[in-house]
C-alpha positions as a Markdown table, in Angstrom:
| # | Residue | x | y | z |
|---|---|---|---|---|
| 1 | Met | 0.1 | 5.4 | -28.6 |
| 2 | Lys | -0.1 | 1.9 | -27.2 |
| 3 | Ile | 1.6 | 1.3 | -23.8 |
| 4 | Ile | 2.4 | -2.2 | -22.5 |
| 5 | Leu | 3.1 | -2.8 | -18.8 |
| 6 | Arg | 5.0 | -6.0 | -18.0 |
| 7 | Asp | 3.6 | -7.3 | -14.7 |
| 8 | Thr | 4.8 | -10.9 | -14.9 |
| 9 | Phe | 6.2 | -10.9 | -11.3 |
| 10 | His | 2.9 | -9.9 | -9.7 |
| 11 | Gln | 2.7 | -11.2 | -6.1 |
| 12 | Pro | -0.9 | -10.6 | -4.7 |
| 13 | Glu | 0.1 | -12.0 | -1.3 |
| 14 | Val | 2.8 | -9.4 | -0.8 |
| 15 | Leu | 1.7 | -6.0 | 0.7 |
| 16 | Gly | 3.9 | -3.4 | -0.9 |
| 17 | Gly | 4.2 | -0.6 | -3.4 |
| 18 | Gly | 5.9 | -2.8 | -6.0 |
| 19 | Thr | 2.7 | -4.9 | -6.1 |
| 20 | Leu | 0.3 | -1.9 | -6.3 |
| 21 | Tyr | 2.4 | 0.1 | -8.7 |
| 22 | Pro | 1.4 | -1.5 | -12.0 |
| 23 | Val | -2.2 | -1.8 | -11.0 |
| 24 | Leu | -2.6 | 1.9 | -10.0 |
| 25 | Leu | -0.4 | 3.2 | -12.8 |
| 26 | Ala | -2.4 | 1.3 | -15.5 |
| 27 | Gln | -5.7 | 2.6 | -14.1 |
| 28 | Ala | -4.3 | 6.2 | -14.1 |
| 29 | Leu | -2.9 | 5.9 | -17.7 |
| 30 | Ser | -6.3 | 4.6 | -18.8 |
| 31 | Arg | -8.1 | 7.5 | -17.1 |
| 32 | Ala | -5.8 | 9.8 | -19.0 |
| 33 | Gly | -6.9 | 8.4 | -22.3 |
| 34 | Ala | -3.9 | 6.2 | -23.1 |
| 35 | Arg | -4.3 | 2.8 | -24.7 |
| 36 | Val | -2.9 | 0.4 | -22.1 |
| 37 | Gly | -2.1 | -3.3 | -22.4 |
| 38 | Val | -0.8 | -5.4 | -19.5 |
| 39 | Ala | 1.0 | -8.7 | -19.4 |
| 40 | Ser | 0.0 | -10.1 | -16.1 |
| 41 | Pro | -1.0 | -13.4 | -14.3 |
| 42 | Val | -3.9 | -11.5 | -12.6 |
| 43 | Pro | -6.0 | -10.1 | -15.4 |
| 44 | Glu | -8.9 | -9.3 | -13.0 |
| 45 | Leu | -6.9 | -6.5 | -11.5 |
| 46 | Phe | -6.8 | -4.6 | -14.9 |
| 47 | Pro | -10.5 | -4.3 | -16.0 |
| 48 | Thr | -9.9 | -1.1 | -18.1 |
| 49 | Cys | -6.9 | -2.6 | -20.0 |
| 50 | Glu | -6.2 | -5.1 | -22.7 |
| 51 | Val | -4.7 | -7.9 | -20.7 |
| 52 | Tyr | -2.4 | -10.7 | -22.0 |
| 53 | Thr | -2.6 | -13.4 | -19.3 |
| 54 | Thr | 0.8 | -14.8 | -18.4 |
| 55 | Lys | 2.1 | -17.4 | -15.9 |
| 56 | Gly | 3.4 | -15.7 | -12.8 |
| 57 | Ile | 7.1 | -16.2 | -12.4 |
| 58 | Val | 7.0 | -16.5 | -8.6 |
| 59 | Ser | 6.6 | -20.1 | -7.4 |
| 60 | Ser | 7.6 | -22.2 | -4.4 |
| 61 | Ser | 9.5 | -24.4 | -6.7 |
| 62 | Arg | 12.9 | -23.2 | -7.9 |
| 63 | Trp | 12.6 | -25.3 | -11.1 |
| 64 | Ile | 9.2 | -23.7 | -11.9 |
| 65 | Arg | 10.6 | -20.3 | -11.2 |
| 66 | Ala | 13.6 | -21.0 | -13.5 |
| 67 | Ala | 11.3 | -22.2 | -16.3 |
| 68 | Arg | 9.0 | -19.3 | -16.1 |
| 69 | Trp | 11.9 | -16.9 | -15.9 |
| 70 | Gly | 13.3 | -18.4 | -19.1 |
| 71 | Trp | 9.9 | -18.2 | -20.7 |
| 72 | Ala | 9.7 | -14.5 | -19.9 |
| 73 | Thr | 12.9 | -13.9 | -22.0 |
| 74 | Phe | 11.2 | -15.1 | -25.2 |
| 75 | Pro | 10.3 | -12.4 | -27.7 |
| 76 | Phe | 6.9 | -10.8 | -27.3 |
| 77 | Arg | 4.0 | -12.6 | -28.8 |
| 78 | Arg | 2.1 | -11.2 | -31.8 |
| 79 | His | -0.2 | -9.0 | -29.7 |
| 80 | His | 2.9 | -7.0 | -28.4 |
| 81 | Thr | 4.2 | -6.0 | -31.8 |
| 82 | Asp | 2.1 | -2.9 | -32.1 |
| 83 | Ala | 3.3 | -1.4 | -28.8 |
| 84 | Asp | 4.9 | 2.0 | -28.9 |
| 85 | Val | 6.3 | 1.8 | -25.3 |
| 86 | Val | 6.9 | -1.1 | -22.9 |
| 87 | Ile | 7.3 | -0.4 | -19.2 |
| 88 | Phe | 9.1 | -3.0 | -17.1 |
| 89 | Val | 7.6 | -2.5 | -13.7 |
| 90 | Asn | 9.6 | -5.1 | -11.9 |
| 91 | Gln | 13.4 | -4.8 | -11.4 |
| 92 | Leu | 13.8 | -8.6 | -11.5 |
| 93 | Glu | 12.3 | -9.3 | -14.9 |
| 94 | Pro | 14.7 | -10.0 | -17.7 |
| 95 | Leu | 14.7 | -7.4 | -20.4 |
| 96 | Val | 12.7 | -9.3 | -23.1 |
| 97 | Pro | 13.0 | -8.3 | -26.8 |
| 98 | Thr | 10.4 | -5.6 | -27.6 |
| 99 | Gly | 10.9 | -5.0 | -31.3 |
| 100 | Pro | 10.6 | -1.3 | -32.2 |
| 101 | Ala | 8.9 | -0.3 | -29.0 |
| 102 | Arg | 10.8 | 2.1 | -26.6 |
| 103 | Arg | 11.7 | 0.6 | -23.3 |
| 104 | Ile | 11.2 | 2.1 | -19.8 |
| 105 | Ser | 12.5 | 0.5 | -16.6 |
| 106 | Val | 11.0 | 1.4 | -13.3 |
| 107 | Val | 13.5 | 1.4 | -10.3 |
| 108 | Tyr | 12.0 | 1.4 | -6.8 |
| 109 | Asp | 15.2 | 1.0 | -4.8 |
| 110 | Leu | 18.5 | -0.7 | -4.7 |
| 111 | Ile | 18.1 | -2.3 | -1.3 |
| 112 | Pro | 20.1 | -5.5 | -2.0 |
| 113 | Leu | 23.1 | -3.4 | -2.9 |
| 114 | Leu | 22.8 | -1.3 | 0.3 |
| 115 | Phe | 22.2 | -4.4 | 2.6 |
| 116 | Pro | 24.2 | -7.2 | 0.9 |
| 117 | Glu | 24.5 | -9.3 | 4.0 |
| 118 | Asp | 20.7 | -9.5 | 4.2 |
| 119 | Tyr | 20.1 | -10.2 | 0.5 |
| 120 | Pro | 23.1 | -12.1 | -0.8 |
| 121 | Val | 21.4 | -13.7 | -3.8 |
| 122 | Leu | 19.6 | -10.6 | -4.9 |
| 123 | Cys | 22.8 | -8.6 | -4.4 |
| 124 | Arg | 24.6 | -10.7 | -7.0 |
| 125 | Tyr | 21.8 | -10.0 | -9.5 |
| 126 | Tyr | 21.9 | -6.3 | -8.9 |
| 127 | Arg | 25.7 | -6.2 | -9.0 |
| 128 | His | 26.2 | -8.3 | -12.1 |
| 129 | Tyr | 23.1 | -8.0 | -14.3 |
| 130 | Phe | 20.8 | -5.1 | -13.4 |
| 131 | Gly | 23.3 | -2.5 | -14.6 |
| 132 | His | 23.3 | -4.1 | -18.0 |
| 133 | Val | 19.5 | -3.8 | -18.1 |
| 134 | Leu | 19.6 | -0.1 | -17.3 |
| 135 | Thr | 22.1 | 0.6 | -20.1 |
| 136 | Arg | 19.7 | -1.0 | -22.6 |
| 137 | Val | 16.5 | 0.9 | -21.9 |
| 138 | Asp | 15.5 | 4.3 | -23.3 |
| 139 | Tyr | 14.5 | 5.8 | -20.0 |
| 140 | Ile | 14.8 | 4.9 | -16.3 |
| 141 | Val | 12.0 | 6.0 | -14.0 |
| 142 | Ala | 13.2 | 6.5 | -10.4 |
| 143 | Ile | 10.4 | 6.8 | -7.9 |
| 144 | Ser | 12.3 | 9.4 | -5.8 |
| 145 | Gln | 15.3 | 11.7 | -6.0 |
| 146 | Asn | 16.9 | 9.4 | -3.4 |
| 147 | Thr | 16.5 | 6.4 | -5.7 |
| 148 | Lys | 17.9 | 8.4 | -8.6 |
| 149 | Lys | 21.0 | 9.3 | -6.5 |
| 150 | Asp | 21.5 | 5.6 | -5.7 |
| 151 | Ile | 21.2 | 4.6 | -9.4 |
| 152 | Gln | 23.9 | 7.2 | -10.3 |
| 153 | Asn | 26.1 | 6.1 | -7.4 |
| 154 | Phe | 26.1 | 2.4 | -8.3 |
| 155 | Tyr | 25.7 | 2.4 | -12.0 |
| 156 | His | 26.9 | 5.8 | -13.2 |
| 157 | Ile | 23.9 | 6.3 | -15.5 |
| 158 | Pro | 23.8 | 9.8 | -17.2 |
| 159 | Asp | 21.5 | 12.3 | -15.5 |
| 160 | Gly | 19.4 | 12.9 | -18.6 |
| 161 | Lys | 18.4 | 9.2 | -18.8 |
| 162 | Ile | 16.7 | 9.1 | -15.4 |
| 163 | Glu | 13.3 | 10.6 | -14.9 |
| 164 | Val | 12.1 | 11.0 | -11.3 |
| 165 | Ile | 8.3 | 10.4 | -11.2 |
| 166 | Tyr | 6.7 | 10.2 | -7.8 |
| 167 | Cys | 4.1 | 7.5 | -7.0 |
| 168 | Gly | 0.7 | 8.2 | -5.7 |
| 169 | Phe | -0.8 | 6.1 | -2.9 |
| 170 | Asn | -3.7 | 3.7 | -2.7 |
| 171 | Pro | -6.8 | 5.9 | -2.0 |
| 172 | Ala | -8.9 | 2.8 | -1.3 |
| 173 | Val | -6.9 | 2.4 | 2.0 |
| 174 | Cys | -7.6 | 6.0 | 3.2 |
| 175 | Gly | -11.3 | 6.8 | 2.5 |
| 176 | Glu | -12.7 | 10.2 | 3.4 |
| 177 | Val | -11.5 | 11.8 | 6.6 |
| 178 | Ser | -15.1 | 12.8 | 7.4 |
| 179 | Glu | -16.3 | 9.1 | 7.3 |
| 180 | Pro | -17.1 | 7.6 | 10.6 |
| 181 | Arg | -14.3 | 5.5 | 12.0 |
| 182 | Asp | -15.5 | 2.0 | 12.8 |
| 183 | Ala | -14.2 | 0.5 | 16.1 |
| 184 | Leu | -13.4 | -2.8 | 14.4 |
| 185 | Phe | -9.8 | -2.9 | 15.6 |
| 186 | Gln | -10.0 | -0.6 | 18.6 |
| 187 | Ser | -12.6 | -2.9 | 20.1 |
| 188 | Arg | -10.1 | -5.7 | 19.8 |
| 189 | Tyr | -6.8 | -4.0 | 20.7 |
| 190 | Gly | -7.7 | -0.6 | 22.3 |
| 191 | Asp | -5.2 | 2.1 | 21.5 |
| 192 | Tyr | -2.5 | 0.7 | 19.2 |
| 193 | Ile | 0.5 | 1.6 | 17.2 |
| 194 | Leu | 0.4 | 0.3 | 13.6 |
| 195 | Tyr | 3.0 | -1.0 | 11.3 |
| 196 | Val | 2.1 | -2.0 | 7.7 |
| 197 | Gly | 4.6 | -3.8 | 5.5 |
| 198 | Ser | 6.8 | -6.8 | 5.0 |
| 199 | His | 9.0 | -8.5 | 7.6 |
| 200 | Phe | 12.3 | -8.2 | 5.7 |
| 201 | Pro | 15.4 | -7.2 | 7.7 |
| 202 | His | 15.7 | -3.6 | 6.4 |
| 203 | Lys | 12.2 | -2.9 | 7.8 |
| 204 | Asn | 13.8 | -2.7 | 11.2 |
| 205 | Leu | 11.1 | -4.5 | 13.2 |
| 206 | Pro | 13.4 | -5.7 | 16.1 |
| 207 | Arg | 14.1 | -2.1 | 17.1 |
| 208 | Leu | 10.4 | -1.2 | 16.7 |
| 209 | Ile | 9.5 | -4.0 | 19.1 |
| 210 | Arg | 12.2 | -2.8 | 21.6 |
| 211 | Ala | 10.9 | 0.7 | 21.4 |
| 212 | Phe | 7.3 | -0.6 | 22.0 |
| 213 | Ala | 8.5 | -2.4 | 25.1 |
| 214 | Ile | 9.8 | 0.9 | 26.5 |
| 215 | Leu | 6.4 | 2.5 | 25.7 |
| 216 | Arg | 4.5 | -0.3 | 27.4 |
| 217 | Lys | 6.0 | 0.8 | 30.7 |
| 218 | Arg | 4.1 | 4.1 | 30.5 |
| 219 | Phe | 1.1 | 3.5 | 28.2 |
| 220 | Ser | -1.6 | 0.8 | 27.9 |
| 221 | Leu | -0.9 | 0.1 | 24.3 |
| 222 | Asn | -0.8 | -2.6 | 21.7 |
| 223 | Leu | 1.5 | -3.0 | 18.7 |
| 224 | Val | -0.3 | -4.2 | 15.5 |
| 225 | Leu | 1.7 | -5.4 | 12.6 |
| 226 | Val | 0.0 | -6.0 | 9.2 |
| 227 | Gly | 1.6 | -7.7 | 6.3 |
| 228 | Lys | 2.6 | -11.2 | 5.2 |
| 229 | Thr | 4.5 | -13.1 | 7.9 |
| 230 | Asp | 7.8 | -14.7 | 6.9 |
| 231 | Ser | 9.0 | -18.0 | 8.3 |
| 232 | Arg | 12.6 | -16.8 | 8.1 |
| 233 | Phe | 12.1 | -13.7 | 10.2 |
| 234 | Thr | 8.7 | -13.5 | 12.0 |
| 235 | Pro | 9.4 | -16.2 | 14.6 |
| 236 | Ala | 12.5 | -14.3 | 15.8 |
| 237 | Tyr | 10.4 | -11.2 | 16.2 |
| 238 | Met | 7.8 | -13.1 | 18.2 |
| 239 | Asp | 10.6 | -14.6 | 20.4 |
| 240 | Leu | 12.0 | -11.0 | 21.0 |
| 241 | Ala | 8.6 | -9.8 | 22.1 |
| 242 | Glu | 8.3 | -12.7 | 24.5 |
| 243 | Thr | 11.8 | -12.0 | 25.9 |
| 244 | Leu | 10.9 | -8.4 | 26.4 |
| 245 | Gly | 7.7 | -9.4 | 28.2 |
| 246 | Val | 5.3 | -7.8 | 25.6 |
| 247 | Lys | 4.3 | -10.8 | 23.6 |
| 248 | Thr | 0.6 | -10.5 | 24.7 |
| 249 | Phe | 0.5 | -6.9 | 23.3 |
| 250 | Val | 2.2 | -7.5 | 20.0 |
| 251 | His | -0.2 | -8.8 | 17.3 |
| 252 | Phe | 0.9 | -10.2 | 13.9 |
| 253 | Leu | -2.2 | -10.0 | 11.8 |
| 254 | Gly | -0.8 | -11.1 | 8.4 |
| 255 | Met | -2.5 | -9.9 | 5.3 |
| 256 | Leu | -5.9 | -8.2 | 5.6 |
| 257 | Pro | -8.6 | -7.7 | 3.0 |
| 258 | Gln | -8.8 | -4.1 | 1.8 |
| 259 | His | -11.8 | -3.0 | 3.9 |
| 260 | Glu | -10.0 | -4.2 | 7.0 |
| 261 | Leu | -6.7 | -2.6 | 6.0 |
| 262 | Arg | -8.6 | 0.6 | 5.6 |
| 263 | Ala | -10.1 | 0.3 | 9.1 |
| 264 | Val | -6.9 | -0.6 | 10.8 |
| 265 | Val | -5.1 | 2.4 | 9.3 |
| 266 | Arg | -7.9 | 4.8 | 10.2 |
| 267 | Glu | -8.3 | 3.6 | 13.8 |
| 268 | Ala | -4.5 | 3.6 | 14.7 |
| 269 | Arg | -3.2 | 6.1 | 17.2 |
| 270 | Val | 0.0 | 6.3 | 15.3 |
| 271 | Leu | 1.3 | 4.7 | 12.1 |
| 272 | Val | 5.0 | 4.0 | 12.3 |
| 273 | Cys | 7.5 | 3.3 | 9.5 |
| 274 | Pro | 10.8 | 2.4 | 11.1 |
| 275 | Ser | 12.6 | 1.2 | 7.9 |
| 276 | Leu | 16.3 | 1.6 | 7.5 |
| 277 | Tyr | 15.7 | 2.4 | 3.9 |
| 278 | Glu | 12.7 | 2.9 | 1.5 |
| 279 | Gly | 12.7 | 3.8 | -2.1 |
| 280 | Phe | 9.5 | 6.0 | -1.7 |
| 281 | Gly | 7.1 | 5.5 | 1.2 |
| 282 | Met | 3.6 | 4.8 | 0.0 |
| 283 | Thr | 2.4 | 3.6 | 3.5 |
| 284 | Pro | 3.1 | 6.9 | 5.4 |
| 285 | Leu | 1.2 | 8.8 | 2.7 |
| 286 | Glu | -1.8 | 6.5 | 3.1 |
| 287 | Gly | -1.7 | 7.2 | 6.9 |
| 288 | Met | -1.5 | 10.9 | 6.2 |
| 289 | Ala | -4.4 | 10.8 | 3.8 |
| 290 | Ala | -6.5 | 8.8 | 6.3 |
| 291 | Gly | -5.9 | 11.4 | 9.0 |
| 292 | Thr | -3.6 | 9.2 | 11.1 |
| 293 | Pro | -0.4 | 10.8 | 12.5 |
| 294 | Val | 2.8 | 9.3 | 11.2 |
| 295 | Ala | 6.2 | 8.7 | 12.6 |
| 296 | Val | 9.0 | 7.7 | 10.2 |
| 297 | Ser | 12.7 | 7.1 | 9.9 |
| 298 | Arg | 14.9 | 10.1 | 9.2 |
| 299 | Thr | 16.5 | 8.3 | 6.3 |
| 300 | Ser | 16.5 | 7.6 | 2.5 |
| 301 | Ser | 13.3 | 9.0 | 0.8 |
| 302 | Phe | 11.1 | 9.5 | 3.8 |
| 303 | Pro | 12.0 | 13.2 | 4.4 |
| 304 | Glu | 11.6 | 13.8 | 0.6 |
| 305 | Val | 8.1 | 12.3 | 0.6 |
| 306 | Cys | 6.8 | 13.2 | 4.1 |
| 307 | Gly | 8.1 | 16.8 | 4.3 |
| 308 | Asp | 7.1 | 18.5 | 7.5 |
| 309 | Ala | 4.0 | 16.3 | 8.0 |
| 310 | Ala | 5.6 | 13.5 | 10.1 |
| 311 | Val | 7.6 | 13.1 | 13.3 |
| 312 | Tyr | 11.1 | 11.7 | 12.5 |
| 313 | Phe | 13.5 | 9.5 | 14.4 |
| 314 | Asp | 16.9 | 7.8 | 13.9 |
| 315 | Pro | 16.0 | 4.2 | 13.0 |
| 316 | Leu | 19.1 | 2.9 | 14.7 |
| 317 | Asn | 18.3 | 4.5 | 18.0 |
| 318 | Val | 15.6 | 2.6 | 19.9 |
| 319 | Gly | 15.2 | 5.3 | 22.5 |
| 320 | Glu | 14.6 | 7.9 | 19.8 |
| 321 | Ile | 12.0 | 5.7 | 18.1 |
| 322 | Ala | 10.2 | 5.4 | 21.5 |
| 323 | Glu | 10.5 | 9.1 | 22.1 |
| 324 | Ala | 9.0 | 10.0 | 18.7 |
| 325 | Leu | 6.0 | 7.7 | 19.4 |
| 326 | Arg | 5.6 | 9.0 | 22.9 |
| 327 | Asn | 5.4 | 12.6 | 21.6 |
| 328 | Leu | 2.6 | 11.7 | 19.2 |
| 329 | Leu | 0.7 | 9.7 | 21.8 |
| 330 | Glu | 0.9 | 12.4 | 24.5 |
| 331 | Asn | 1.1 | 15.8 | 22.8 |
| 332 | Ser | -2.3 | 16.6 | 21.4 |
| 333 | Arg | -1.1 | 19.8 | 19.7 |
| 334 | Leu | 1.6 | 17.9 | 17.9 |
| 335 | Arg | -0.9 | 15.2 | 16.9 |
| 336 | Glu | -3.2 | 17.8 | 15.4 |
| 337 | Gln | -0.4 | 19.5 | 13.6 |
| 338 | Cys | 0.7 | 16.2 | 12.0 |
| 339 | Ile | -2.8 | 15.3 | 11.0 |
| 340 | Leu | -3.5 | 18.6 | 9.3 |
| 341 | Ala | -0.1 | 18.8 | 7.7 |
| 342 | Gly | -0.4 | 15.1 | 6.5 |
| 343 | Leu | -3.8 | 15.7 | 4.9 |
| 344 | Glu | -2.3 | 18.6 | 2.9 |
| 345 | Arg | 1.0 | 16.8 | 2.1 |
| 346 | Ser | -0.8 | 13.7 | 0.7 |
| 347 | Lys | -2.7 | 15.9 | -1.8 |
| 348 | Lys | 0.6 | 16.5 | -3.6 |
| 349 | Phe | 0.8 | 12.8 | -4.6 |
| 350 | Ser | -1.7 | 11.2 | -6.9 |
| 351 | Trp | -1.6 | 8.5 | -9.6 |
| 352 | Asp | -3.2 | 11.0 | -12.0 |
| 353 | Asn | -0.2 | 13.2 | -11.6 |
| 354 | Thr | 2.0 | 10.2 | -12.0 |
| 355 | Ala | 0.3 | 9.3 | -15.3 |
| 356 | Gln | 0.6 | 12.8 | -16.6 |
| 357 | Gln | 4.4 | 12.8 | -16.0 |
| 358 | Tyr | 4.6 | 9.4 | -17.8 |
| 359 | Leu | 2.7 | 10.8 | -20.8 |
| 360 | Lys | 5.1 | 13.9 | -21.0 |
| 361 | Met | 8.1 | 11.5 | -20.9 |
| 362 | Phe | 6.5 | 9.4 | -23.7 |
| 363 | Ala | 6.0 | 12.5 | -25.8 |
| 364 | Arg | 9.8 | 13.1 | -25.6 |
| 365 | Leu | 10.4 | 9.6 | -27.0 |
| 366 | Glu | 8.4 | 10.2 | -30.1 |
């Protein structure tokens, strides 16, 4: 069986599960013995696969984006014609013709439909086009039960057409718990709370900064935010930190190389995920696997993924966010419980398990 992954929307400068998903899935499928081809603008990320280099669709120019988007709708080239299965790993890619190959669409989340005022353009795409895509594929992979529920609520897709296949996490970020923890970031910031992710509105960073301002009255702490800054949102977050009198203690580090990302996760006092919504939650799993206690929102897929290994809070309640973080900072017994439970919980999620679930689904398509 030959499997093709369409990764034409790859954005290496974006820190998120959607960027890692095709890379880690392709590696896992290859380890499982599958013949894997990838259409991607970054062939160096897929050394174990047959790679068909493409132009990335993402560009700063809307005209270039439109041209590349149109190019992506052309029929597959000759090297795609022997594919048995094609996996569309990006929800924004048009459903290109695939010949006789069976088609799988991966759905991470439907955030633009849930927060239309924050994502008006994407909301139109999801409202008027994406439903047609889902009716034309053979299977839909939802990365959580919560995402499957949303797909059924918005698009009324039959239950049997949606397969829930959990992600793994990026083991390169975690390392072995027994490894010595460098003081690379602790030497710069002392004790710090860590956030890893984008700066989009649904990530709820203003409430996190407000909760941090409450904690600063009691603890000598810093707040470290890792992830690509965004000119539309990040300046407002910086202004909020200044208004609250904590700008000196809030650090926007931008993107980090992998070895520094690994260090910043392992050295954090707490890793916090305050999102209003997530399709899965790869970041808290990475914190758990690294032996870092995790605090997450009590919403969407977080309880499904984190189980009893995290401290939960209402993401709309600033006081509750601050209280959850305070508990993890002060209560040594709770910290230890979360660390041990997190190490066990993270073992349930691996890309090798993900690959095996995909192969079982492919067998049903034959």
